[in-house]
N, C-alpha and C positions, 0 to 999 in steps of 0.2 A: 502494499499498500504506500503509494506516494505522498509527502507531508506537501498541504495544500495550501501553507499560513503561508506569506512574508518569503521564501525561497526568494533568495537574490542572485542564486549560483546558475539559473540558466544561462546555455552555451550554444551560440550557434555552432554547425557542423561544417568545416571549411576542410577539402586536402587531408579529411579523419583525422583531423583533432578539433577540439571542442574549444572553443575561441570566444572573448567578448568582441564586443565591437571596437574596431580601431582607435575611435575616438573616445571610448568607454563609456558610450552614451547609455540610457538604460530605459525604459519603457516602463510605467506599472501597468501588473494586468488586476483589474476589479472585479470582482465577482457581483455580479448585476440586480441580483434576487437578494446580498445583503448590505452594498455598496462597500465593501471592505475586501482594503489590496491585498490579491494573497499572494502578487509575485511580482519582479522584475526581470525583464527580457532584455537581448543587443536591442537598439537600434541601429541596425546596420547600415554602414556608408555607403557610397558609389566605391568608392576603396575595397570592403568589403563584398558587394558585387563581382568586383575583377579579379577580383583573388577566387573568389568562388569557383570563376568561369576561366579562370587558368586551371585549377585543381582538375578541375572537369575534364578540358582539354587534356590534360596531360594524363588524364583517365581512359582516356577515351580509348585509344588506339586497340589497348590491352583489354576493357570489355566488348570492344566487337570482335576481336579474335578468341575470346571464351566460346565454346561452344553451347549452344542454344539451351541445349539440356541442361548445362550443367550452370546456365544464367537463371534459369528456372528453378534449379534444386535453390538457389541461395536464394530466389525469391520467394520459393517456398517455407524456406529455414527461418525468415523473415516473419511470413504470417502463423511460423509456429510462434514464433517469443512471440507475437503480439496477442494472437489468444493466451500464451498463461501470461500476459498484461491485460486482461481484459481488461478489469473491473477499474484499475489505477486509471488507464485511458478513457474511460466512462466518466467517471467521478473527475479526471482534470476538464473536460469539455462542458459536463455540469457547473461547474464553480466559473470556468471560464466565459461560457457563454448563457447561461440561464436557461437550457432545455431540461427539459425533464431526463432524471436518469436514465427511465425505463427507456425512453429514444435515444438515449448514446451507447446504451449498453445493445440496442442492436445496429447501432451506427456499426460499432467495434466487430459486432459480427460478420457484418456487411462486408466490411474490409477485407476481414480474411478471407471469404467467400470470392472478395473481387482477386484479389492474390492470389488467390488458388487458381480460380479459372483462367486466369490469364499467364500462367505457368504452366497449362495443361496447353495452351496454341503455342508453346515454344519454338513449333515445328511446321507451323500453319502461314509463315509470312515465306510465301514459293512463289519463284519462278516459275516462268513460261517455257516450253519449246515451242517454235514457228517450223511446219511444212516446209521443208526445199529440196533441193534436189541433192541424190544420192553423197554429192561430194562437200556437201554447205550444212554448216549448223548455226541456228540463230535459237539461242536461249533468252532469257532475262534474268537479273539476281534482282534481288532487293537490298539494300542497307541502308544505315542508322542514319540518322541527321549529323550526330556527332552531340553536341550541347543540347538537351530539351531546358526551354524554363518553364516551369510552373509556378502559377500563381492560384492559388486555392480564397476560399469566401470564408466567410465567418460563421456561416450557419451548419454546414457540418464540419468539424474546423479537423478532427482529426480522420476521416472515414473520405474525406478531398487530401489532406494532407498525403496522406497511408497511400490510400486505394488507387489514387490518378497515379501513382508511381509505375506499379503493374505495366502498364502497357508498354511506355518508353523504355524501361528497364527489360523486359524483354525481347522488345527488336535493336536491341544494341545500344542505344546511347545511356550516358552519362546524363546528369537531373541536378538542375540550379532549382531547389522548392521555394518559392516565396509563399508563406502563411498569412492571412490577416494581421493586421498590426491589433484589432482587436481578440483575435483566440490566437494566444502563439503558441501556446505552453504545452497541447499537448504535439505538436510538431516537434518542440525542440527535446521532449522527452521519446519521441519517435527517434530522432536523428542519434541519439544514445545509443539505440539499442537495432539502427542502420551500423554506428562506427564502429558496432562488434560483429558486423555479419559480413558486408559487404566493403570488398575491398577501398583503399585510401582512393577518395575521388567521384568514388561510382555516382552515389546519392552528398548534396551540398543544401543544406539549410541555410539560408540568414532570412532573418527578421527583421521589419522597421519598417519607418512607415513606407506607405505606397506612393508616396510625390518624390521621394528619394531611393530608397533601395528598388522597389517595383520599377518606379521606373528606369533606373538605370539596367538591370535584368534583361527589359522588353529593349531598351535603344543597344544596349549591347550586341557590338559585331560579330565578337564570339556564337554568338545562340542565335542559329537559323531556324532554329522550330518551336514556335512558343503555343503553349494552352493558357486560357485562361478560365477561370470560373467566376460570374457576378453579374456588376450591371450593366446596363445598353452604355452607360455611358461611359463608364470606364472602358468596356470595351472596343466603343470607337478612342477613343485615347488611344490606347494598345495601339492600332492599328493607324493610324495618322504616325505615332512615335516610332514604331518597329518600320514604315515603310522609309521614312527621313535616314533611316539609319542602314537599312541593307535588304535585299529580297528574302523576306522570309515570309517563310508558311507560318499561317496563326489560325488556330480552330477557339472558338469564343460559344462557350454557354450562357444564357443572357439570359436576362428575366422573361418573363409572361405576367399576361392577363388573361387566363384559363378561362376557358366555360364549362360549365356541367346545363346540359341541356336537359330539360325534364317534360318527355312528350304526356298527352293527359291519359295514355295507356299504360305508365309505369306504377308500379306497388309505390303511393307516398311513403308510407314507414322502412322501406327498402332505402328510398333518395335520399330521404331527411339523415339516415344513418351515414350513408355514401356523401354527402357533401362535407358535414361535419369533420368528418374523416380527411376528404380531399380539399376541404381547407386547411390541414393541417396544423388542426389549432393546438394540439397536439408539440409543436414547435413555434407556436406564438405566430402563428402564418408566414415565419420567414423562410420561407419554401420558392424557387423558381418556378417550381410547378403546381405549387396551389391554386386550384380548382376558385377561384377569387369570382368571379361573375355566376350564380347561377340564373340561369335561363327557363322559365318555369312558362308553360301556356298557360293564356288567361282561363281557360274551360276550372284549372285545379291551380289554378295559384294563392288564390286567398285561403286555401283549405290549407295548401302545401306550408307556406310563408307563417300561417299560427301554428303548424307543428315542430318545424323548424325555429322558430322563436323560442320556442318554449327548449328545445335539447341545447340550444346555442345558451340560454339563458341559467342553465343549468350546470354547464361547465365551472368549474371551480379555480380559480389562478390558485394559486400555494409555492410554496420551496418544491422547488425543481427533485430535490432528494425524500419527498413526502411520496407517498405510494398513492397519497389519496386525491395528489394533486391534476389537475385535469390538463393546467396548461400552467408553462412555467414563466420565466422576464425576461423582457425586450433585450437584445443584445449590451446597448446602450444609451447612454442619456440621448446620443445625435440621433438614432434608429426611434427610442422610443418619442422626441419632439417631433417627427414623422409622422409619424403613426397619430400624433392629438391631433398636426395640422391638416392630415386628412380626414377627420372626424369631423371637425369645422368646415373644411371645404364640402364635407357631401349636405350640412347642414342649410351650409350659407346657397347651394346649388337646389334647395328643395327637396332633397331625399328624403324618407320619413325614415328616422332612428328607432330602429323598434327595439336590440335588445345591445345594452354594453354605450364605448363611446369614451370611458371614462376611466381616472388611471385608480386606479386602488390602493389606498393608503391606510388600511388599518391594521392595528395590531403588529405580529411579526414580519407586512409586508409590509410596512410603512418605508421603511429605507429601500428598499430595489424596487426594482425599473419594471412595473406589473401594470396590464392595461385590460378591464376585459371584454370577453368574444364578444367583438360587434354586430350587428348585424344592420343593413338598409335596405328598403325598400322603393318603392316606387321609385325608380333610380330612372333615371335617361339616360339611355345608351352612347350618347357623346359625350356627356360627361364627365368629368374630368377623377368623381368615383367609378366610372364605365371603363376609363381608359388610360390613367396609368396604374402603374405597376405600387402599390405600396410595401410589401414586403412585411407584412402587418397584420393581425389578426381580425380583418375587414373585410368584412362578406357583403357582397349587394347582389340585392334579388332584383331581375328585370325579367317584363311581360312580354311573352310574343305569340299572336294570333294564330300563324301554320309555318311549314316546313323552310320555306323561302325566307319570314320573316327570322327563323332561328340562325340559320346560315349565316343569311347579311349580319345580322347582332355579334352573332360568332364571329365573323371575319372584320370587324367592323376598327377593331384595335394595330395597331401599328408591329404586336408580338403574332408568336405565335411557337408556343414548345409543347401544351398539353390541351388537349380537351376530351371530356368527357358524353357521351348520351346515355340515355338511360331511357328503353321503351318495352314493347312485349313483341315491336311488330321487326320482323329482322329485314323486311325489302327496306323500312326507313332509317333504321341501325345503319344499311352497309349507303344508301347516299347522305348520309351524313356524314359518315366518316371520308367517302371519296370526295366532300363539298369543303370540308370545314380546311381549312392553312391553317395546320398542326403537324409537327415531327411528331408527335406519339399519343396518339386515341386510345380513350379506352370506351365497350361498348361494355352498359351495365356492370362497371368496374370502374376504381379508383385507384389512382395513387399507387399501385404493382407496378415493379419493377421487374423485369423477364430477366434471367440469364439470359444472354446470346442477342437480345431482340436490341435494337440501334437505339440511342436515345439522346435525342439534340433536336432542333428547335430550326423555324422557316423565319421569312424578316427579320425582323429586329432581333429575334431569340435565337440566334447566333449560327455558327458557321460548322460544320463535321459532325459527328455521331461517336455516341462514347458506351462503352460496357458490351460491345462486344466484337467483333476480330475485325472491323471496318477503323476502329479504335488502333489496335494494334498495327495495323498494313498503315494509318495513317502516321505512324511515326516511323518509316522507312521512303528511299527514294528509288525507283527503276532505274537500273543500266540493262541496255541493249548490250547485247555481243553478238560477232558476225565471223563464223569462223569460215575459213575458204581447206580442203583439203587437198585441193588438187598440187599436183606436183608443181610446184616451181622453175618454169625454164626460165632461162635468157631471153 
């Protein structure tokens, strides 16, 4: 079990060594559920990023030459070490980002599965042969980029920090990982395990502010492959900064304003439960895949919203370690203020606040950053409440009259990450799945990720797919080789 209070010896991993920031600067980590400082970690600099990239470059040739099955064995070993420390990682994330402990335990379990899944794909990054004449041969091979920069967000700190190492490592790349400055503790503990298992420089972890350490990683000419999970605004900045530095391959998994569509033939009790799960209230709605717009057919709208309001109002904010809690704390003050600002925007736009919308300041929650789960109805499809990602526990209910209008409203935002439809009519379900602009669609289901199914968005929700073979392939480049076997004559 790790000590979660005021630990000050968290260190970055650069070239196999645990070290502080080059200038000695530190950032405080604060538990959003209690307001208590739980540790400090390095505020990495541009110099630190350069050192990390240099270390990754030094390690890259040997890691590339390592047999794929040997790389997979080391990733499997890392997965086993994580499993042994699962409770420690879950509690670190709960203390650092405020989400429920039971959810962070699931995150660690998912991380181990991701690592083992990609280890099992180690021999699938294959080339091809092309038909030719008897005395020629043309074939392709796949080879790594070299150094990959991986920048991950605050909502699933450990799952993204550790799980997103799998594909680039298995593909033969070395990695410089930059966790969120709001939730870096579990990534630094991961660095300690990685230092014991992987060759020096294969994984490097640099913490610090996005404006310095993150920007330095994006703009570094030695990093030709970048992957980022986070907001649209930051994703656009990364594209611009990367393009200014060099020709880079960039994949982005960004935000969403995802629709859950309820047709009148659906079982309303089933969909009410699904809507609560799909909104991801158990981690305060802080998920890009949250189904934050519920589109309900006008024939069942009032009955559905009444049942949904009852369910949402019953959700109990509480300390994340308490098994009876239904929602935890917002990750930081800035995000809390954003959520409350959107609640006011919803009121100002004329939407009707059915449930919640206020900060919880009672008893043991008074020092924390808690917002009561919130439901608005009578939401205009063109309003900011219906168009903009809040990344908080705010659910908007909208009406539609027919299938065409449902698709039109669903597709009316700049996003296209996930979508869900509930109906007992298979033809309706298939038509909606075909027409909706989203990268991942559920029919009579929400939130479930299937191993091997590509996850990612369209429009401003991102570029690229993850969680399956294409993610592994995306960390490789292709080379064509042509051989002439004919006898060479003068």
